[in-house]
C-alpha positions in Angstrom: 4.1 -6.5 13.4 3.7 -2.6 11.5 0.5 -2.0 9.8 -0.3 1.1 7.4 -3.6 2.5 6.3 -3.4 3.9 2.8 -5.4 5.9 1.0 -6.2 5.9 -2.9 -3.0 7.1 -4.0 -0.7 5.2 -1.8 0.4 7.4 0.4 0.0 6.2 3.8 -2.4 8.4 6.1 -1.4 6.0 9.0 0.5 3.5 10.7 0.5 1.6 13.8 2.4 -1.0 15.3 1.2 -4.2 16.5 2.1 -7.9 18.2 2.7 -10.1 15.6 -0.1 -12.2 17.0 -2.8 -9.8 14.9 -3.8 -10.7 11.7 -3.9 -8.3 8.8 -8.4 -8.6 9.5 -7.7 -7.4 12.8 -5.7 -4.8 11.8 -8.2 -3.7 9.7 -10.7 -4.0 12.0 -9.1 -2.1 14.1 -8.2 1.5 11.4 -11.9 0.8 10.7 -12.7 1.3 14.1 -10.5 4.2 14.5 -12.2 6.0 11.6 -15.8 5.1 13.0 -17.5 4.8 10.0 -19.3 2.0 8.1 -16.5 -0.7 6.5 -17.6 0.3 3.0 -16.9 3.5 3.0 -13.9 2.8 4.4 -13.6 0.5 1.8 -13.5 2.9 -0.8 -11.3 5.5 0.7 -8.6 2.9 1.8 -6.4 -0.1 2.4 -4.0 -1.6 5.0 -2.0 -3.8 4.3 1.6 -4.3 5.8 4.7 -1.9 5.5 6.8 -4.3 3.8 4.1 -4.5 0.8 3.3 -1.1 0.4 7.3 -0.5 0.2 7.2 -3.4 -2.3 3.9 -1.9 -4.5 5.6 1.4 -3.9 8.9 0.2 -5.5 7.3 -2.0 -8.4 5.1 1.5 -9.5 8.2 3.1 -9.6 10.0 1.0 -11.3 6.8 1.1 -14.3 6.8 4.5 -14.0 10.4 4.8 -14.8 10.4 2.0 -17.4 7.3 4.3 -19.0 9.5 7.5 -19.0 12.4 5.6 -21.1 9.8 4.2 -23.2 11.3 1.1 -25.5 14.9 2.5 -26.5 16.4 1.0 -23.8 15.6 -2.5 -25.2 17.6 -1.3 -28.3 19.4 -4.8 -29.5 23.3 -4.8 -28.7 25.3 -5.4 -32.2 
């Protein structure tokens, strides 16, 4: 399974393909060790998620931004 390290702006900083036996918690530990910083500091800078989760999250946020851009005029009732 592919895990990604994501910054606070939802950008992928690093990706790693780990075998399916790794959990998200173990992938997170992998990235903490890779960055060689304290876990508290790590938590303030990055998130670890699967590549699929990141794609879903990015799609949802883009859809919301598009809706906010066009506003309510798309919701006009049909006569």
